[in-house]
C-alpha positions in Angstrom: 0.0 0.1 -0.1 2.8 2.5 0.5 4.2 2.3 -2.7 1.2 3.3 -4.9 0.8 5.8 -2.1 4.2 7.3 -2.7 3.4 7.1 -6.4 0.1 9.0 -6.1 2.3 11.9 -4.2 5.2 11.9 -6.8 2.7 12.5 -9.7 0.5 14.9 -7.9 3.9 16.9 -7.3 4.6 16.7 -11.0 1.0 17.9 -11.6 1.4 20.8 -9.2 4.6 21.9 -10.6 3.2 21.6 -14.4 0.5 23.7 -13.6 2.7 26.4 -12.0 5.1 26.5 -14.7 4.1 29.2 -17.6 3.1 28.1 -21.0 5.4 30.8 -22.5 7.8 33.4 -21.0 10.3 36.0 -22.3 12.5 38.1 -20.1 14.9 39.8 -22.8 17.6 39.2 -20.6 19.2 37.7 -23.4 19.3 39.6 -27.0 16.2 38.5 -28.6 18.2 37.7 -32.4 17.6 34.1 -33.2 14.6 33.8 -31.0 12.4 36.6 -32.3 12.2 37.1 -36.3 12.1 40.9 -37.7 9.7 41.2 -40.6 11.5 41.5 -44.1 8.2 43.1 -45.6 9.1 46.0 -47.8 7.0 48.7 -45.3 8.5 47.4 -42.1 11.5 49.5 -41.9 11.6 50.1 -37.9 15.0 49.0 -35.9 14.1 46.9 -33.2 16.7 46.7 -30.2 18.0 45.0 -26.9 17.9 47.9 -24.3 18.0 48.6 -20.8 15.2 50.2 -19.5 15.7 54.0 -18.3 17.3 53.6 -14.9 17.7 50.0 -14.6 19.4 47.2 -15.3 16.7 45.3 -17.0 16.4 44.5 -20.4 13.5 44.8 -22.8 12.9 45.1 -26.4 12.8 48.6 -27.9 11.2 50.2 -30.5 14.1 52.7 -31.3 12.6 54.8 -34.0 9.6 57.1 -34.6 7.5 57.6 -37.1 8.3 54.1 -38.7 6.3 50.8 -39.1 7.7 48.0 -36.5 7.2 44.1 -36.9 8.5 41.2 -34.9 7.2 38.0 -34.2 8.4 34.8 -31.9 7.0 31.5 -33.1 6.0 29.4 -30.0 7.6 25.7 -29.8 4.2 24.1 -29.3 0.5 25.6 -29.9 -1.1 26.9 -27.0 -4.6 25.6 -26.9 -7.4 28.2 -25.6 -10.3 26.3 -25.2 -9.8 24.5 -22.2 -8.9 25.8 -18.9 -7.9 29.4 -17.9 -5.5 31.4 -20.0 -3.4 34.4 -18.5 -2.2 36.5 -21.3 0.4 39.2 -19.5 3.2 41.6 -20.6 4.9 44.6 -19.5 5.1 47.9 -21.8 6.9 51.5 -20.5 6.2 54.2 -23.2 9.4 56.3 -21.6 8.5 58.9 -24.5 4.9 59.1 -23.9 2.6 57.9 -26.1 0.8 61.0 -28.4 -0.3 58.6 -31.5 0.9 54.7 -31.8 0.4 51.6 -30.2 1.9 49.1 -27.9 0.1 45.9 -28.1 0.8 42.2 -28.5 -1.0 40.3 -31.2 -1.7 36.2 -30.4 -1.2 34.7 -34.0 -3.4 32.0 -35.1 -2.2 29.0 -37.6 -1.0 30.9 -40.7 -1.6 29.7 -44.2 0.8 27.1 -46.0 4.2 28.0 -46.9 3.7 31.1 -43.9 7.3 32.3 -42.6 8.0 34.9 -39.9 10.0 37.2 -42.1 6.4 37.8 -43.8 4.7 38.8 -40.9 2.6 41.8 -41.2 -0.9 43.6 -40.7 -2.2 41.0 -42.7 -1.0 38.3 -40.7 -4.1 36.9 -39.1 -4.3 36.9 -35.0 -6.6 35.3 -32.4 -6.5 38.0 -30.1 -5.2 41.4 -30.3 -4.3 43.0 -26.6 -2.6 46.2 -25.3 -2.6 50.2 -25.3 -3.6 52.2 -28.3 -3.4 55.8 -28.4 -4.0 58.4 -31.2 -6.7 60.6 -31.7 -10.1 59.8 -30.4 -8.7 56.6 -29.1 -7.3 55.4 -25.6 -7.7 52.5 -24.8 -6.3 49.0 -23.6 -7.4 47.2 -26.8 -8.8 43.3 -26.5 -10.0 42.4 -30.0 -10.8 38.8 -30.5 -11.1 37.3 -34.1 -13.8 34.6 -33.8 -15.0 32.2 -36.4 -18.6 32.4 -37.7 -19.6 28.7 -37.4 -22.4 29.3 -40.1 -20.5 31.8 -42.5 -16.8 30.6 -42.1 -15.8 33.8 -41.9 -13.5 35.5 -38.9 -15.5 38.5 -37.6 -13.4 41.1 -35.3 -15.0 41.2 -31.8 -13.8 44.5 -29.7 -14.2 44.9 -25.9 -16.5 47.7 -25.2 -15.8 49.9 -22.4 -12.2 49.1 -22.9 -10.0 50.9 -20.2 -7.7 53.7 -21.0 -3.8 53.5 -20.9 -1.8 54.8 -17.6 -1.0 58.5 -18.7 2.7 58.5 -17.6 6.1 57.3 -18.7 6.4 54.4 -16.0 6.5 50.5 -16.6 2.8 49.2 -16.4 1.9 45.8 -16.6 -1.1 44.3 -18.6 -3.2 41.1 -17.6 -5.8 39.2 -19.8 -7.3 36.5 -17.8 -9.9 34.0 -19.9 -11.8 31.7 -17.8 -13.5 28.8 -19.2 -16.7 30.2 -18.1 -16.5 32.7 -20.8 -15.5 35.4 -18.4 -12.8 38.0 -19.2 -10.8 40.1 -17.0 -8.6 42.7 -17.9 -5.7 43.9 -15.1 -3.7 46.8 -15.3 -0.5 47.1 -12.4 -2.8 44.1 -11.1 -5.7 45.5 -10.5 -9.0 44.9 -12.1 -10.3 47.4 -14.9 -12.7 45.7 -16.7 -14.9 42.7 -16.3 -16.6 41.2 -19.2 -18.5 38.1 -20.7 -17.6 37.2 -24.1 -21.2 35.6 -24.9 -22.8 39.0 -23.4 -24.1 41.7 -26.0 -23.2 44.1 -23.7 -19.4 43.5 -23.7 -18.7 42.8 -27.0 -19.1 44.7 -30.6 -20.2 43.0 -32.4 -22.1 40.3 -29.9 -20.5 37.1 -30.6 -23.9 35.7 -30.8 -26.2 37.5 -33.8 -29.8 38.3 -32.6 -32.6 36.2 -33.5 -34.4 38.5 -35.6 -33.3 41.7 -37.8 -35.1 44.4 -39.4 -36.5 43.2 -42.8 -34.2 45.1 -45.4 -36.9 45.0 -48.2 -39.5 46.2 -46.0 -40.4 50.1 -47.1 -42.3 52.8 -45.5 -45.4 53.3 -46.7 -45.7 56.9 -48.9 -48.7 57.8 -46.6 -47.3 57.2 -43.2 -47.6 60.1 -41.2 -45.1 60.4 -38.2 -45.6 63.7 -37.1 -47.7 64.2 -33.4 -48.7 67.5 -33.9 -49.5 69.7 -36.7 -50.7 73.5 -37.4 -54.4 73.7 -36.8 -55.9 74.3 -40.3 -58.7 75.8 -39.3 -57.0 78.3 -37.1 -56.6 82.0 -38.9 -54.4 85.0 -37.8 -56.4 87.5 -35.8 -56.9 90.8 -37.9 -55.2 93.2 -35.1 -52.1 91.0 -35.6 -49.2 93.2 -37.0 -46.1 91.2 -38.2 -44.2 93.8 -39.0 -44.7 95.8 -35.5 -40.9 96.4 -34.1 -39.8 94.4 -31.0 -38.6 97.5 -29.3 -39.5 101.1 -29.6 -37.8 104.4 -28.6 -39.3 105.6 -24.9 -41.2 109.1 -25.8 -41.5 109.6 -21.9 -37.8 109.6 -21.8 -36.2 113.0 -20.8 -32.8 114.2 -20.7 -30.8 114.4 -17.6 -30.0 117.6 -16.2 -26.3 118.4 -16.7 -25.9 116.1 -19.6 -22.8 117.5 -21.6 -23.6 116.7 -25.4 -20.3 118.6 -26.3 -18.1 116.6 -24.5 -16.5 113.2 -25.7 -16.7 110.2 -23.2 -12.7 109.8 -24.0 -10.0 111.8 -24.8 -6.4 111.7 -25.6 -4.1 111.2 -22.4 -2.3 114.7 -22.6 0.7 112.5 -20.5 0.9 110.3 -24.2 3.5 111.7 -26.4 5.1 110.4 -29.4 8.1 108.5 -29.1 11.3 109.9 -31.0 12.1 107.0 -32.9 8.5 106.3 -34.3 8.5 106.2 -38.0 5.0 106.7 -39.4 6.0 104.8 -42.4 7.0 101.8 -41.1 4.9 102.1 -37.8 1.9 103.7 -39.1 -0.2 106.9 -38.0 0.5 107.6 -34.0 -2.2 107.6 -31.8 -2.2 109.0 -28.3 -3.7 106.5 -25.5 -7.3 107.5 -24.9 -8.3 107.8 -21.4 -11.6 108.6 -19.9 -12.7 112.2 -19.9 -12.6 113.8 -16.5 -15.2 116.4 -17.1 -17.8 113.4 -17.5 -17.0 112.0 -14.2 -19.5 114.6 -12.6 -22.2 114.4 -15.2 -24.8 112.3 -15.8 -23.4 111.3 -19.3 -21.7 112.9 -22.4 -21.9 112.8 -25.9 -25.1 112.9 -28.0 -28.2 111.9 -25.7 -30.7 109.3 -27.3 -34.1 108.2 -26.0 -33.5 104.6 -24.4 -35.3 101.6 -26.1 -38.5 99.7 -24.3 -40.1 96.6 -25.2 -43.1 97.4 -27.9 -46.4 96.6 -26.4 -47.9 95.9 -30.0 -45.2 93.6 -30.8 -46.3 89.8 -31.6 -44.1 88.6 -33.8 -44.6 86.4 -37.0 -47.9 84.8 -36.3 -48.1 80.7 -36.3 -51.2 78.5 -36.5 -51.3 76.4 -32.9 -50.6 72.9 -33.0 -53.1 70.3 -32.4 -52.7 66.6 -32.2 -52.3 64.7 -35.6 -55.4 62.6 -36.1 -53.5 60.7 -38.8 -50.6 60.0 -36.3 -48.9 56.6 -36.9 -46.1 56.6 -34.4 -42.7 56.3 -35.7 -42.3 53.4 -38.2 -39.9 50.5 -38.3 -39.4 47.8 -40.7 -40.9 44.5 -39.8 -38.7 42.1 -38.0 -37.9 38.5 -39.8 -35.9 35.6 -38.4 -31.8 36.2 -39.1 -30.5 33.8 -41.4 -27.0 34.3 -40.0 -28.2 33.2 -36.5 -26.8 30.7 -34.1 -26.3 29.5 -30.8 -22.8 29.2 -28.8 -21.9 27.9 -25.4 -19.0 29.2 -25.9 -16.3 31.1 -28.1 -14.2 28.6 -30.8 -10.5 30.2 -29.8 -8.1 29.1 -32.4 -4.8 28.4 -30.8 -2.0 30.4 -30.4 1.3 29.8 -32.3 3.1 32.9 -32.5 3.3 36.1 -30.6 4.1 39.4 -32.9 4.1 43.0 -32.4 3.4 44.8 -35.2 2.6 48.7 -34.7 3.3 52.0 -36.4 3.8 54.8 -34.0 5.1 58.7 -33.7 7.3 57.7 -30.6 9.9 55.9 -29.8 11.3 54.4 -26.8 8.6 52.1 -26.2 10.0 48.9 -24.1 8.6 45.9 -24.1 9.0 42.9 -21.4 8.4 40.1 -19.1 5.7 38.4 -21.9 4.0 35.7 -20.3 1.0 33.1 -21.0 0.3 30.8 -17.8 -2.9 29.1 -16.9 -2.1 29.8 -13.3 -3.3 33.3 -12.0 -1.0 33.0 -9.0 2.1 32.4 -11.5 1.5 35.6 -13.3 0.7 37.5 -9.8 4.4 36.2 -8.7 5.7 37.6 -11.7 4.0 41.0 -11.5 5.6 41.1 -8.3 9.3 39.8 -8.8 9.7 41.7 -12.4 7.6 44.3 -12.5 6.7 46.0 -9.0 10.2 46.4 -8.1 10.7 48.6 -11.3 7.7 50.9 -10.8 8.4 51.3 -7.3 11.5 52.8 -8.2 10.3 54.6 -11.1 7.8 56.2 -9.0 9.7 57.3 -6.4 11.9 59.3 -8.9 9.0 60.8 -10.3 7.6 62.0 -7.2 11.3 63.1 -6.9 11.4 65.0 -10.1 7.8 66.6 -9.9 8.7 67.7 -6.2 8.4 71.6 -7.4 4.8 71.0 -8.8 3.6 71.7 -5.1 0.5 70.8 -3.4 -0.8 68.7 -6.4 1.7 65.9 -5.6 1.3 65.8 -1.9 -2.2 64.6 -3.2 -1.2 61.6 -5.2 -1.5 59.0 -2.2 -4.7 60.4 -1.7 -6.0 60.6 -5.3 -5.0 57.0 -5.8 -7.1 55.8 -3.0 -10.1 57.8 -3.7 -9.9 56.2 -7.4 -10.0 52.8 -5.8 -12.5 53.7 -3.9 -14.6 55.3 -6.6 -14.2 52.0 -8.7 -15.5 50.1 -6.2 -18.7 52.4 -6.1 -19.4 52.0 -9.7 -19.8 48.3 -9.3 -22.8 49.2 -6.6 -26.0 47.3 -8.4 -28.1 50.4 -7.7 -25.5 52.5 -9.5 -25.6 50.2 -12.5 -27.2 52.8 -15.3 -24.6 55.6 -14.6 -21.8 53.1 -14.4 -20.1 53.7 -17.7 -19.8 57.5 -17.1 -18.6 57.1 -13.6 -15.7 54.9 -14.9 -15.4 57.4 -17.6 -15.2 60.5 -15.2 -12.9 58.0 -12.9 -10.2 57.8 -16.1 -10.3 61.5 -16.6 -9.4 62.1 -12.8 -6.2 59.6 -13.5 -5.0 61.5 -16.6 -5.2 64.8 -14.9 -5.5 64.6 -11.1 -5.8 68.1 -10.9 -9.8 67.2 -11.6 -10.0 65.1 -8.6 -12.0 67.3 -6.8 -14.4 68.1 -9.2 -14.8 64.2 -10.4 -15.3 63.2 -6.7 -18.2 65.8 -6.3 -19.8 64.9 -9.6 -19.7 61.3 -8.5 -21.7 62.1 -5.3 -23.8 64.4 -6.9 -24.8 61.4 -9.0 -25.1 58.9 -5.8 -27.2 61.8 -3.9 -29.1 62.2 -7.2 -30.4 58.6 -7.1 -31.0 58.2 -3.2 -33.5 61.1 -3.9 -35.0 59.9 -6.7 -35.5 56.5 -5.0 -36.9 58.4 -2.1 -38.9 61.1 -3.4 -39.6 59.9 -6.9 -39.4 62.6 -9.6 -39.2 62.5 -13.6 -36.3 61.7 -15.2 -34.0 64.6 -15.4 -32.4 66.0 -18.3 -28.5 65.4 -19.4 -26.0 67.9 -18.2 -23.3 68.8 -20.7 -20.7 67.6 -18.0 -22.0 64.2 -19.1 -23.8 63.1 -15.7 -27.7 63.2 -14.9 -27.0 65.1 -11.4 -30.7 67.3 -11.3 -31.9 68.1 -7.8 -34.7 70.9 -7.4 -32.5 73.0 -4.7 -29.6 73.7 -6.8 -28.1 73.5 -10.5 -25.2 70.7 -9.9 -24.7 70.9 -13.4 -23.4 74.0 -13.5 -21.6 73.2 -10.3 -19.9 70.6 -11.7 -18.7 72.6 -14.8 -17.7 75.5 -12.6 -15.4 73.0 -10.3 -13.9 71.0 -13.5 -13.2 75.1 -15.1 -11.3 76.3 -12.0 -9.6 72.8 -11.4 -8.0 73.1 -15.2 -7.2 76.5 -14.5 -5.2 76.0 -11.4 -3.6 73.1 -13.5 -2.6 75.4 -16.6 -1.2 78.1 -13.6 0.9 75.2 -12.1 2.4 74.4 -15.4 3.4 77.9 -16.6 4.9 78.1 -13.2 7.0 75.0 -13.7 8.3 75.3 -17.6 8.6 79.5 -17.7 9.4 80.0 -14.0 11.6 83.5 -15.5 8.3 84.6 -17.8 6.3 84.2 -14.4 8.6 86.4 -12.5 8.9 89.1 -15.6 5.3 89.2 -16.0 5.0 90.2 -12.2 7.8 92.8 -12.5 5.8 94.4 -15.7 2.4 94.3 -13.7 4.2 96.2 -10.6 5.7 98.6 -12.9 2.6 99.3 -15.2 0.6 100.2 -12.0 3.0 102.7 -10.9 1.9 106.5 -11.5 3.1 107.6 -14.8 5.2 110.8 -14.5 3.6 113.8 -16.8 5.2 113.8 -20.2 6.3 110.3 -20.0 6.3 108.4 -23.5 3.4 106.4 -24.4 0.8 106.2 -27.4 -0.7 103.5 -29.6 -0.3 102.5 -33.2 -3.3 102.9 -35.6 -4.7 99.8 -36.8 -3.6 98.9 -40.2 -6.4 98.9 -42.3 -4.8 98.0 -45.1 
């Protein structure tokens, strides 16, 4: 009995070791040549380098040229099957020079056509999953795109994760993790923190949905010509009243108004500054005709007014404007027309996505920035393995970089003192966004949080706005009320006792102005001091006969 028991323990130990080993891991500690193949396609001229991460002894794969297409691929020794069990995709990226326009994502390639070689890798090489940061123009997200084979048509379709998280707005090392579960669950982590949770088969999470709708609008159905969608129409029996004058002006002179006593008709409101003289070096041909600076006429200070007096305007009591027939209910109203629904010929049912195996990992990007460093690419079946790699390879670097960033930004003032507090606030707000009764506002709240993470000085405005949402929802539950109008700030905070939309906009405006002032002081300290000196000088009394003047506008 002892021998079988020992064999069982040995087998169990081997299974645990196998389960804990990564399916693939690339640390880039050694030069990549010979293991990773650079594409030889004509358009891909960007150079890859084996380079240290700035401030570390740790090496990575570096995008070394800006404004070029880069492509490189690593073929796996064995295909990785995604259909069975949990799979974790993880890698690090550091945007050492920022990212204004470009990608920093990986492509997990599916089996290629016969005869394909790694040197032919390009944007046409089919993949199973594309995952990672991408930013340019209106795009700012961590992509998760899955190419799925439609079981009915046999065509591969791109399915994009909705509401993908935005990328971190700094130049530090970050680790991106995608966890694919056998129950169709997908989790996206950034720096080990969950930023998005989705279900592959939910139409709310992917665009287009993996499972097509059962019915679709009939493309051949046409709206009848006599179909009337107007809810209201002008009353055909209404007649304009005889005394309705459409030509009457909206305002007329106030005939009862009287010119105030002491009004100085012959005095102008402004006069030339007697202390302003034409500079000696003024050239009328080059500088234009010189004009003295204008000042308020001191003779008008004690008078009720200067210049030509005119009667003020008042509202015309006879004004009615253009006449329109009143609106009445449309007796022929049939509602908004919609085509009839028919069975979708492309509909199919699906228990779980049909994942194609991964046979290679590729990086194929076009970026306007260089300095993008990839590192510690991992594929595993064990979440604890991915967690341990984050702790051992990413976390130490990140903490060093964060401390260095704080030291460099120490002159930024009070805003940096709040960074730790802000992170805790954002962590709490992400948890608040998951509260069930705030489900209708979840995407708006997440968008606001991510805006605050990019621009930390907006934290106060963002925090107040989310509190407003919570108060609004609670008040609506307690007191009822009709659906509020959406304010331009992006939320629906409408309470009867205060204009909260205007309040949120004011906070946002003030936060942005404060941030701009801080940036000016940091970037242009000399200019700020010079401006103060000039302001002080301009506020001093001007000596009589001192120079001054202004150019006449060039009317040519």
